N, C-alpha and C positions, 0 to 999 in steps of 0.2 A: 505493500498500500503505498504510496507517494502522496509526498505533500501536497498534490493537487485535489487527492483523493479524500482528502481529511479535510482540505476547504471544502469542497463539495456539499460533505456531508455536514458541515457547522461544528465542529469537533475543534477548531481551532481559534484564538482568541486574533482581533485584526493584529496584525503587523505592529501596528506603534506602540500595543500595549507588550508586545515580548519580552522578559527579560524584567521587567518592571513589579514582577511578583515574588512574594516569600512564598518559596514551595513549601507546603503544610500540608499533613497530612491528616485526617478527618476519623482514621483510626483509632478505636480504645487503646493505647498501647498496651498499658497494664493486663486489660482483661486476653488482647491478644498473646501475650505474654505466658500469661497464667495456663491459656488454652495448648500452649506449643510446647510447655513443661509436663502440663498431664497428657499431653500424644506421648510428648519422651519417656514419662512413666507408665503409659501402657503398653509402648514396644518391649519397654523393660522386664514388666510383669509378664507380657505374652513371652518373652525369651523366656525367660527364671521357671514358668510354668511348663515347660518340657512335654507340652501336647495334654497335657492335663487341663482342671476345672481352672484353675488360675491363668492357662493361656486365653481362655476365653473371657475370663475377665480382665486381662489387659486388652483383649481385642475390643470390648466394648468401649473401655474406656478410652481407648483410640480413636473409635470411633463417631463418639459422642464428643470429641475435642478436634476431632475432625472438622465435623459438622459446625461447632461454636467458630472455630478461626471462619470458614468460609461464610456463614452468618453475619460475623463482625464486617466481614471484608466487604460482604456486599453492603452492608448498609450504609459503609463508608462510603463506598463509591455513589451510590444514590443519592447521598446527603452534597458529595462535592456536584455530582451533576445539579440538583437542583441549585446550590450555588452558583454555579456557571450559567444556568439556566435566568436566575432574577437578574443576574450582572448583567447580561445580554438587554433587559428589557428598560 
């Protein structure tokens, strides 16, 4: 995807506004960090479980943490998109 394609889709700011904004993220960083630590713990638990019931507990923890991280990032993208749309108006 080229620069012209992005312009046509309305994804880019006008060139006169490029580089004049601080780059920030709307991701809830502590929640995301917690989810990633939980995911790592789930993987570790699954490894230690060695195919037994503890493995499935680890897999469950990993899946919940992965889902949480995905939801957090999706909400951040949605929030950023809303901000960009409000800035265009």
